[in-house]
N, C-alpha and C positions, 0 to 999 in steps of 0.2 A: 489508437487511444484506449487505455486502461479503465475497466469498468470499476463502477464503485464497489461492486463485492469482490474484484481482485485487488483493490486497493487496502480494504479492509483488509481481507487474508493475507496480504503481505504483513498488515502490522502485527495480525496475530502470530503469524509462522516468525517475525522478526523477535517478537515478546518471549515466544516459547523458546527460540537458540540464546536469546540472554540468559534466561533461566538453568537452561542447560549450560552454559556458560559458567556460570555462577556457582555452580557445582562444581567444576574443575578449576577454578582459579579463584578461590576465596577470598585474596588480599583484598584491603581496601581501595587501593589505587585503581583496583580494575573496575572499580564501581563509577556509573553516572548517573546520580541521582536526581538530575534534575532530569534529564532526558527520560529515565525509569517514570518518573511522575507525570510527565506530559504524554508517553505513550500508554498508561494508565487510564488516565483521563479521557485522554483518545477513545480507548478502547469500551472504556465503561460511557460515553457519550453516544457511539453510535448503536450500544443497547440499551441505551435511554435509562440508566441505571445512577442513582445518585451518588458521589465518591464522598465519605467523611474524613476529617482531616487528619483522623488516625488511623484510618484505613490506607489512604495516600503515605500518610508515613512510613505507613508497614511496607508500602509497594517499593519502597526507596533504596529498602534494604540498608539503611545507614540508622544510627542514633537518631532519637525523638527530635532533640533538640538541635543537631543538623538537617535535622527532617524539615525544621519549622523557619530556620534557616533559610532552607533553600525554598520553600513556599514562599515565602515573603520575598526572596529575590526575583520569581517566577511572576507574582504579583508587580512586584516592579517595573517589568520587563512587559507587561501587559499582555502577558502569555495565558494567565490564570485568573479568577475569580474567589475569593472564599465571602461566602455568606453563612451569618447566623442561623439557626435553624428556628422557624416559627414557632414550634413547639416545645423544645428544651432550648435555653441559652445556653446551655452547656456544650452544647453540640455545633460545630460548625460544617459547611460543604465547601467543597474545590468543584470549579469544573474550569472547563478551556474558553478562553474568550474565542470572540470570530477569528480573530486572528491566529490566535493559536491553534483552533483547529484548521483554519485553511493551510496554516504553516507544517501541520503534522500532517494533512492530507497531502498536500504537496510534496513533501519528502516521499511519504511510501509510494504516491505515483509515479516518482522519477524512479523509485525502485522496482516498481513494476517494469517501467518500458525501458530500464537497462537492463534486466531479467530477460525479457522478451528480445530484444536487440542480440542477447550473447548466446540464446536459444535459436535462432536465424545464424550466428555468428559459427555456430558449433554445428550448422548441418551438414557444411562439408559437400555441398552439392557438387558434382562433376559434369553433368550434363545440363544444357539448357531446362530451366523449369517447366515449359510445356512439352518436354521430352520425357519424364521421370513419370510413373504410374500415381497415380494417388498416395496410395499404401507406403512407398518410399521416400515419403515427404517425412522432417523431422518435426512439425507443428501445426497445429490447425492452421495460423497463420499463412503457412505457406498453401497449406493443400485450400483454404478458400482461394488465395490468389489464382491457384491452377483451375478449381472448378471455373472462375471468372472468365480466364483466359479460354478456357473450352467452349464455354458459352458462349464469347465473343466470336471464336473463331466458327462456330459452329453457324450463328448470325451470318456471317462474312461470306460461307459458302451460299448460304440458303441465297442471299440477295444476288450472287454474281449473275446470275442469270440478268439481272438489270444492267441497263445500259453502264451505271456509274456505283458502285458496289462499296459500301459505306461499313464501319464497324462501328457497331452497336452495343452495349452493354445489357442483359436483361435482369 
């Protein structure tokens, strides 16, 4: 199960890659302003930072009028809210709704799961897990599994003197 920190790191990594991609492909058809806005709001929310409408328009990397249309669509979809500043009526702030936050979090959580699965698939182990030295394994998850397996094996050998050995995980 991916950790909260791992999910946030995946979101930050994805956002950095998007920025790099935009340096290469600068055509309007390569942009996805709604997604860019959602990820920007997500990253600001986990950092407890407010996002002004102006800032969100800039994050979308499309003209302001287009951004405002997309903000309205996201509000209608129930993914974000817009509130007026209580101190300056000319300013408004946007944030993800609970549904919006959960949707983005689940997306990146699944991305982490897929990445971890690929890491295990790319391991290309040729011997059974318990026959490999810990340092030869590809990832922390496989190393942890081997450590658990080894500790269980030690417990079985220690208990084998009794009449009915049991496998116990420590």
